[in-house]
Structures are given as structure tokens and as C-alpha cells.
N, C-alpha and C positions, 0 to 999 in steps of 0.2 A: 480331535472332535470338541466343536462347541458344547457345550453342558446344558441341558436342557434344565427349567425344574419348572412343575408340575402343580401348581395352586388352586384350591376350592376356591377365590379368591373373585370376584367379580373383576373380567376386566379393567369396567371402569375405575373399582379402586387400586389397583397396583399399582404397589412404585415402582418408577422405569424412567433411564435415562430419555428413552427414545420407543415412538411401537412402530409395527404395524400394522395397518388397514385396511380391509380389502374392497374392491369399490364393482360391484355385480350389474356387465351395460354399462358400464358409464354414467350410470346411474347419484349426483351427487346430493338428493336432494335435501338426506337427511343429516348428513357431514355437515361439522364442527364450519373447515374451512374449504363451504362449499364458494363463496366469493372470489375464495386466492386461489380454486385452483380454477373456476371458470380461464381467471386472469390468466392463468397459465399455459389454458385451455390445456385442461387432461386430456391424456386419449391412455395411455399404458402406465406410466408409471410417472408420479413426481413427487419430492422430497417437501415438503412447510418447514424451513427453519423455525416460526416462532410459534409451530405446537409438536412440534420436533414428529414429527410424523410422516413418514413414509405409503402415502396411500397406492395399490396396485392396483390398473385393475383386471379383473375377471371376466372373459366373456360366457363364462355361465356358470350355476353354482353343481362344480362337480368336483369329482376328487380330482380325477383328472388337470381342471384347469386350477385346482387347486396346491400340488404338488409340483408343477411349476412355477406361478404365480409367487411361492413361497420360497424356491429357489430363486427365482429372480431380483425378488424382496431381499434373500441374505446378502446376496453376492456386492447389491448397491448399499447396503448397510456396515459391509467389510471392511467401506473403506474411510467412514468413519468415523467418527472418537468417539463413538457413546462405547460404555463398560461393558451395557444390557440391553435388547427390545424388548419390549412385550410384543404378543402376537395374539390380534383378534382372532378366534375361534370359532367357525363357523359349521353348519350340515351335524352332522351323528356320531359315530365312531369316524365307519371308513373317513369323511373328511376328515376327521380328525386326523387319522396315520398319516391320511397323503400329505395333510401341512406339515410333519415333524416331521416323517422322511424327505420331503421336500426343502427344510430347514436342513436339513444334515446330512444331505447329499452335495447339496446347493453350493454348501459351505466349504465343497472340500475342492481344496489345491495337493497338486502334484509339485515340491521347491524341491527335494533334495541335490537339482544340483545347480540350484544357485550359491553364486558364493555371496551375494546378497538379497537376505530375504526382508520381505513385507511385513511390517511391524503394524500388526491385526491387535489394535484393543479393543472390541468386543471380544466377551468371553462367555457371557450369559444367553441362551432366550426362556425371557419366560412364559407357560403358555394356560390360561387358566379353565379349568374345570371337565379337564380329558379324564378318563381312565384309566390307571393307572397301566393294564395293561393294554391299552393303546400302546400306549409309552414306549416298554417296555420290546412289546414286535420291535415296533417304527425304532428304537437304541441299537439293539441288535442284525437285523437286517442293514442298517449306517453301517455298523459293523463291518459285516460282513461283504455288501458291496465295495467301501474305502477298500477294505483290506485286497479284494478283487486289484482297482488299480492301482493299489501301489504296484500291488504285484508286477500289473503287465504295464503296466507307465515302468517301470527299472532296464535300466537298460542291455543289451547282447553282453554285453564284456562285465558285468558283476551279476546278470541272473543267466544259469547255466542249469544245466537239467540238477548238477549237486546244491543249485543253490535253492531251485526249489522246492527241494528232497527237505534240504533242510528247516524250512520255512514251514512246506506242511509236518514238521516233527513238530518243533514248538509251535503251532498251530493249537496242534492234536492234546497237547500237556495243558497248554490254556482254557479246553473250551472239553475236556473228558473223549475225545478218539484214540485208539488204538491204530498206531501208525506202522506202517509195513516195507520197505523200500530197498527193492528189487535192484542190484546189479545186474554189469554186463553176463555174467557167468548165471546168474540165476536165468539173467532172460533167458540166455543160450539153451536152461534146461526148460526150460517153460516150450521150447520152439518157435519160437518168436520172429522168426528169422526176414519176414519184411520192416519189423521194426527194427531189430538192427540192419539191414541194408542203408538202410533210409542214416541211419545214426556213425554207418561208416570214417566216413572221411571226415570226423569232428571229433577236433581236442580233446573234449568233455564227455565222459559217459556218459549211453541215456541210462536213467533210470527209470522204472516202473511204483507209483509209487499207490501204493494200497489204505486206503484209507476204510475205518470200521470203526459206529457210531449200531449198538444195540442198546435201545430201551427194553427195561424186567418184562414189560405189559407189551412186545411187538405185534401188534398186527399184521405188519407185509412186511417183503422186500425191498425194497427199490436196490439198484445199482447204478451212479452214474456216470460217463465214461469220457475226460478230457482228451480234448489233440491238444498236449503244449511242446505245442514248438519253439523253441527258445531262442534260437530264431531259424527264417528258412530266404537263400542264397537262390534256391531253386535251383541245389545241386549242376548238375553238368549243365543242364536245363536252362543256364542261367539268369534268373532276371531280367530286364532291361534296370537300370539303377535309377529312374524314378519310383517305382515300381521294389524297390528292395526296401525303403524307404515307409518306416513303417510296420516291418517283419515281426520287431521287436513285439510287435500285440500275434503272433501267432498265437501264442503260449493259450489267450484272452480261454478257453473253453475246457484244458486243463487248467489254472487258476480259477473261476467261473464254481469248479467241482471243487476246490477246497473249499471256497466262500458257501457254498449251498447247504456244505456238510457241516464247516461249521455254523449257522445260523440252526441247523436243525436241531442241535447236538445242546444251542443254547437255550432255543423255544423245550426242550424236551420230549420231539412228539414221541405219540409210542411206535413206532417205529425201528425196523433192526433197516440198515441205511449202508453202502460199500461203495467210497469211491475211485475211479479207476484212472490214474494218472497217467500217461503215455509221456517222458519230460526225455528232448530228444532235440538232438540244432542238428539241420541239415544243409553242410557245405560241399565244396570242393575239395579234389585232390585223387593222387594216384591211386590208393584204393575207394573215389567215388564209388557207389552202386551207378548203374550207368543207361539209357535207351537201348532196349535190348535184351538186357537183360531179361532171366524167367527167376522169381520167387516165391521158393513157400510158402505159403504162408501157417500160424498155427492151429487154424481149421482145414489145415489137407490143402485146401483148394492152392491152383500155381496160378502165378500174376502175371503176367509179362508186363513189363516195364514197358512206354514208350515214352515216358514224358516224367524228369524226375521231380519234378516243380507239384506233380501229383502223388505229395509224399506223406498228409496228410491220414489221406484214404491209407495206407499201406498201413503207417502207427495200428490204428481205428482197427483195420479189421482184426490187427491179431489184442488187441487192449477190448473190444469185443468177444471176442475169443474168449479171453479168458475171464470176463465177464461174466459172461453165460455158464460159469461151471458152480455158479456163488448161487446156482437156481434162485433169479428173478423173478416178483411179482409180477413187475417192468423194472426193464432197462432202456436208459435216454443215456443217448452222446450227443456234446455240445463240442459245435469246434467251427474258424471262423475257417471253411470249406473251400469254398471257390468266391471268386467277383464273377462268377455268373449269378450268383445270389442277386450279390447288393443290384445288377444290374435290374432283375431283375423286380424286388419290389424295392430299390434305396434304398439309402445308409443307416435307415433309424427299424429296420425292419427284421423280424427274427422268419427263417423259413421254417414248417414241422413242415416232414417227412413221416412215412411207414408205411405201412399196413393196414392197419383199422382205422377204417376214419372216423366211429367216439369213440376211437382217445385221441387221433388230431384234433380233432372240436373240445374233448374235453381240454388238449394241451393250449386250444388256443384263447377258451371260456379261461384259463386258469392266469393266461399271462395278459391279458385284458382286466382282468380282475385284479392281477398286482401292479398296475401300469404298465405293464410291457409291449409292443406292439409287435405281434407276430401274424404271419397270411398261413394256411396250408401251401406246400406243395404237391398236385395229386404225379403218382407216379403212374408214368403212362404205358401202358403192354410195348406201344411200338419202338421207345427209346429201347429198351431193350437188348434191342439187337446190336446195337450200337459200342455194346463197350464188350462186346463179343471179341474170343482172339483166336486164328488158325491156329497158335502152336501152345499156348497155355488154356485152361481154366475161363482164364477171364484179362482182358487190360485194362490198365488202372488210368485210360483214359478214353473217353466218345471220339469218336469217328467223324462224328460232327462238328463244328462247334455251340451248335442252338441247342438248347436243354440242359446245360452243363450242372447247371445247378441237384436236376433232377435224376441224370446217371449219375452222377456221383451219391447222388443218397441212395441209388439203384446198387451201383457196385457194393456201396455197405453193409447192402439188405440182402445181397448176395453170403455175407457169413452171418447169415442171421437164420441159427437151426432151426427147423419148421415148430419146435412145441413155443418159440418165443420173438415168432415175428410178430402176432399181437399185439404182446406186451412191448416192443419197441416202438421208441422214434426215437427219427435222429433231428436234431436241433441246426440247424447251418447259418451261424452269429455271425458271422464275416460281412454284416452292414451295420449293422450296432457295436459294438465290439469295441470300437475305437474311431473316432471322427474328429479331424482339428479342425472343430469351433467348437462352440458353448449348443449344446441343445436340451431342451425339456429339463430335467435336473439332473442332467451331467455336462459335467466337465470339456472343454478341449482333451481327448483323448483317451486312456481307457476310459470305458462305462462301466464294468461290467454287466455287463450285461445277461442275459439267464438265472443270474439270481434270485431276483422277483420271482420269478414267472417257477421255477423248478420250486421254492419253499412252499408258494402254492400249492401248487399239485401234491406237494405232497404231504401236506398237510392238511386240504382234500384228503387222499389217501388214512389219515389217522385219525379222522373222524367218525 
């Protein structure tokens, strides 16, 4: 990650090899390079060689626009031969935070499998007059987001359930979490039969990873649950070839939980926080679970299987059951659960579901404040009958092709005990978790979706 050097000197007095200057709504009047920029027909981004300045346009002076402009600027500077760059800081603490986060997240590249890696000269960014707490928060969030990106981008022949457990243990030692890993025997003892069915045909043993952070003055207990499908072939309901590509990203929810816990621990929030990750691979084989099977979940509900590609909700059902035994004040799950959510909200937006209107609105506001896009999807009692089963308590897929994101959320809701229904939220991150083009502060591939929103939610609970 590129180094951030925070100085209290004025921007004009800071010595640097190059600089980044923001232009608000293409207003060039006060700029040193006004004439040159007019000649260049400046619209969005231009580099003026004579002053070694990269000018980046802002449609509006907001935190969101600054984050995106900063990411765009640092990507452009990454290809140049300067060792450092100073960045003009606009606005107050909120805008400063967004600018630094945009720089740190925009600089990210995943090059692990490239035999020839690009040589990057730029290694230092100078920012001026920023509160040190703002810098530290941005660094912590960016490092957690980039950890998640690395894990999600890691290919399935490397990133097995055991690998996720290993990384979780290593990260826990670094940041002061405790990490308990349940193997197959321990999972059987917990009666997580739905999760075990999904993993049955894989050569890789499933893992349930339980992370814990406890502040001595904890005010509330939060539990985050993540879908950690290290690869999803669809099982016997095999995915078409084109849809199987990028399924390394089906572990995004579980990876996000690790990033969330890591950030919370490093921020030292006055909370008790648990993270439960269901790390499983869904494959085919002679012992694979089948359409027409009936599975018995940890909660005691029976599940009719009509599609083995609706496996994430089976893993989450058992993990949510385990999580409720921790008596949470808030219970939040994150999952790349449905293509229907992507159809409904687009690639960049998380779907928020649950029973409590005020809690859903609070999460939407936290997501917006953090810089993530999220919209509520409301449960509709008319859809509930679509997941009824004639031979079991519930069916793992809807009888209709419509409203699939909501019926998947309602399926999970069926495993939430009445005591916890008002404190549970389901976040479907299928859209933003992995996108095959740059957008906002995010690169090609994994984005680290959910980390910023959930950490912001945790900060609010610790206030």
C-alpha cells in the first residue's frame, strides 16, 4: 500500500515532485495553468507537464465525489515516474477522509498471478493539514478493504476453506482477535447438516470460522455472519460455463466479515463483536447433495432442496443459527446471495433486507455515510408462500422466477428466532462484491463491499 505522509504545512509550501489539484465543476479561473487547460479542452482529467500537475474535475464538492476523483487521480499517477505527489485537500474532516480512502483504495492492484509485474515508481502521497485520527481511520479501513479484495481475488485452487481459516488465524494474531475454527467433526457436533450437505462432494473439508473481539468496556454485542463459498459450481444443478467464471467471488461475504472484524479491532471500538464465516466449496460428485433431498438444519427446520445452486442460503441458515446462540444485540449477514438482486439494483448496490424498518433505514444511512451504495428491499408477505414446501418446512428456492432476492432473504428470515427478528439484517452484496471493470474507488474484480458500511454501523453502535 502506498505511504501517506501527513504534514501541517500549507499545500503551496510542501515540496513534492508532482501534485494533484481538484477543479470544481470545470471552473478554471483561479488556476495557474488556466490557459493550458483551456487549450487541452479540460473536461475530467488532464496532466500539465510544465507544472507537473494532474488536474481532476469534481462535479460537486462532496465526500463521494472526492473519493472517486482521488482514486481516478492516483491511478493516473501510478503510471508516471514520480516518486511522490502532494494532494490538495478540500473541505473538512469528512472530505479529507474520503480523499485519503480514495487514494489508498484506488492505488490497489491485484498482481499475484502476473509473472511480470509493473514497476511503480510512486511510493508516497503527501497530504496537508489533516487530523491524524482521520488519516488513521482511512488507513485502517483501506487496509481491511484491500485484505478482503486480496482474499476474494485469490483463485479457488489456492483459496480453499482451510486457506480462509489460515488467513483468519493469521489476521487475528495481528490485530488481537481470537479465532476458533470448527472442522467437520465439530460442525457435525453442532448439527449443521445443511452446511455439511453443501460441502459433501468437495475434496476440501468445510470450516466454520468464529472470530471474536471484546473491548473491556463493551456496550453492545454485534454478530456478523458471512457466506464463504470458496467456489460454487452450482452442484448437481450445474451452472452454465459463463456463469461459473468469477465464482471465486462467492466467498465475498465471508471475507468481508474478516475485514470488518479486523477494522473494528484496530479502531478499538467499545463493543463485543463476533464474526461467523461458513467456508464451504460446492462441487459435484457421487456423494453430492441432490435436488429432491430434504435436509435438517441446525434450527430444526427441514428444507426441501429443489436447486443445489441455491446453496449459500443453506450455509447461512446454519451459521445464523449458531450466531443466535451468542445472544446478539445486532445480527447482520453478508452474502453474494442472488443474481436477482443484481437484476433489481444493478452491479453497484447492496440490497438491505430484514423485519425492522428503522434498522434497515439505519443501515442504509450508515452505508451512504461510508461511501457505499445500498437500497432497501422490503419483505412482501405475498411472496412468502413461494418458498412453501409440500414435504418439508420450507423450500430452498421460490416457485416463481420473480422477486428472487426477496424470497431468498425471507428464506433466511425463517431461521431467525422471534427474539432476534428485530435486530437482524440481511445484506445481499451480489452486485458490488465483484465487478469486472473499474468503478468509483474500486478496481477490476473484488471491491471489499460491505466493509465500510458495516464498520460505520459498528461505530454508530459504539457511540
